Phi, psi and omega in degrees: 000128182268154175275328186221138171258131176241127180254111180117120182255035174275200183298312183293317180296318179294320179295317178297318179299316180297314182296323177287315182298319182289347175263005173097010182260144181278131185236135170252115183254112181263126178232125183293318181294134185103353177255012185098001179251155178211157176264169178293343187247333182285154179242345182226176174256014181290142176296149176054038177293134177271115188273318184264246181290165173258014185252137171266014176068201191300140176253013180277107184271000181263339184224356189235136185294318180288326174297323175296320178297322173305310182303315183293321179291322176299322180295338179254020175057053179292131176292329180292318177291322176302307182294325179299321179294321181289333184257010189295141174234158182299133177201037180063228181278359177273162174253103178246154186225158167284114189296324180291317178297318181299307181300316181297323181290318177298314182295318180299316183297317180286321177303322186276349182277127184295342182268000184245128172242120181261124182239127178271101183202152174266129177257124187260350183210150175294136180293149182282342181204170178091143179299123184224137171242122178263114182228051186277356175074192185279358182240043181302133180300150191301316183298316179291322178300319178296321178295321179293317179300317180297319182289326183274334183072014181236152171282141178287148169274166182205155173209166179263142178236130185247149187250137181275150178288157176237134186246141172288128185301321185288357175260002180270132178276097185286354175286347179248357183234172172213159180259126178193146170268146180302131183062014179058035178294143182228147170224175179298333182272000186287155168289165185298317185263344184145175189247358183230138169275129184247123179252106187277151177232141169283172178299317181295318179295319180296313181298322178293321179295315178302316180296323177298322176296319181293322186271340186299147180289131187241161178299132180277148178271144168283162185303319184283353181261351193294334181262010183279124182279161172270150170275130187299331181286351180222042185290128175303143187296327180288333176290319174298317181300325182291345180280350179153150186294336182264353187303315183294330180289346176250011179232238186292345180252024180290129181266352184301136177089002180247122181281104185286114181291350180258016189289351176267355181284152176297338180286341184233070184285350186282353175104219194300316186258141178295155180300318175208160182213143171255125182254142174239139182243140180304135185247345178218164185297326181289345182074018181272343181237136180226134180260150183277108189293125177077011185257037170302140187207152172246016171297146175293156189305312182298321179294323177299309182301312182299314184286314184292338175280000170272352179286129179307126182097343181248019183301329180243026185300138172250130188258124174285332176205135174266166182293160181210180184216133174217157184266121179263146177234151179206161181281156167276075191303317180302337181270323191252347180250149174270187186289352176249023176067017180270144170300129183298331181258004179205082190294348179279353183248125173247158175241151181211154175086200187298335180297342177278348180101007169281163183228134178112148179304310187291318179298317179300315179297320181296321178292323174298319178301312181293322178299318177297318179294323179297313180295320179299319178296318180295316179295328180276000178073024181246146178292142178282128175253111181292146175298147181304145179296346178281349177267164177295319178299313182293320180295318179295314180297319180297319180297315185290323192255015175161334182285332180282153176283123182299325184292335183236021186297129180222158178304144185218129168283159173294136178203160185292346176292345178271351184271152171304130189291156175239068185296335183285346180269137179300145188305320183295333183259003190291320182298315178297325180291319177301313184289323179296316178298317182297315182297319179294316181291325178296315181300319179292319180295315180300320180299333182270340187244336185277114176228049184273130178302141180293000000 
């Protein structure tokens, strides 16, 4: 007999299961994949599969909000951070992982825990009773989604999320590319020469590429999808291109900070930095797969292959995965959830992860972590003490459960704009001040709430 039912074996569901199990509570984790069902975006039935990028973004906890969130989750023994360290691949100051190793490590850890039972099944309706965490992510199956809509009495919001292509390393022509991190930044996890393969473009090549993005055949929308907005953090490259011919040069194709080894060539008269650049980041530990950074796309597959093979160095590229597009859904959380992530009209049900409207792997995991802690406190008969709003966890929770305007609620990554401001601190020192305050407040909070058996 389980104490808690968790629906969804993604990042948030696995994190919630881990936090409850390590506190001594029995968990039943239901995952649809592996029961003969699949989502439009997943490729395996592995728990915590990473669908889009393989990066958890910056790991700098002194100046970066998501890096601070990494720090806070590690302090609470996050299974996602644990597995991330074991699956880590070089990516400069970012935390990137081998997705297969990562998923396998999460699944192994939960499989081996005596308090966790993993069941491969599709859940079609919200349970009428019993502690439940719904962590089905942005691709909730239709029957369950309909049940959620009925329970909330609200229409779901939606946006499109696009997936970047992955290239086999041995198909890249390295005589036309070079490896370097922007500004030559280094960390202990970095490769010797840098963490990104850089494919430079002349002005003529860039303009032709831009036109190709504009002209390429794209996925058509169904009638009910036409008014669905994109999330800015995962904008398809062709949508960015449509905003202006120079937009990509100030975004994912920015050449600034990269020492172009071909700058003495007649093809690159502009000097030190290439006119534009396509960057690829290592996607697995072996270094055999590299993903095209910022190249989320809704181009049709044939159009992708034709266009991306015009990029210098990728003329003979073989793709392990091409880009894709899927429709994400999420709750209007400030309207339908209370401060403990519970449905206001059904307090036994909590939501966690992207379905709450947070955005990003780490943010989704963090909400799962907090949902697990909330249920554990309730089962233990103790009042829930929310993390201070000055911490990344607290700022994220506050945004989801009430600080955001319900009428304009949209997916949000963690950022310092969600933290209580420090106007008295000079702007240049503000990021360090935010993180220092958060770390001190987190340590005090943990001392008051953590009673986990060693």
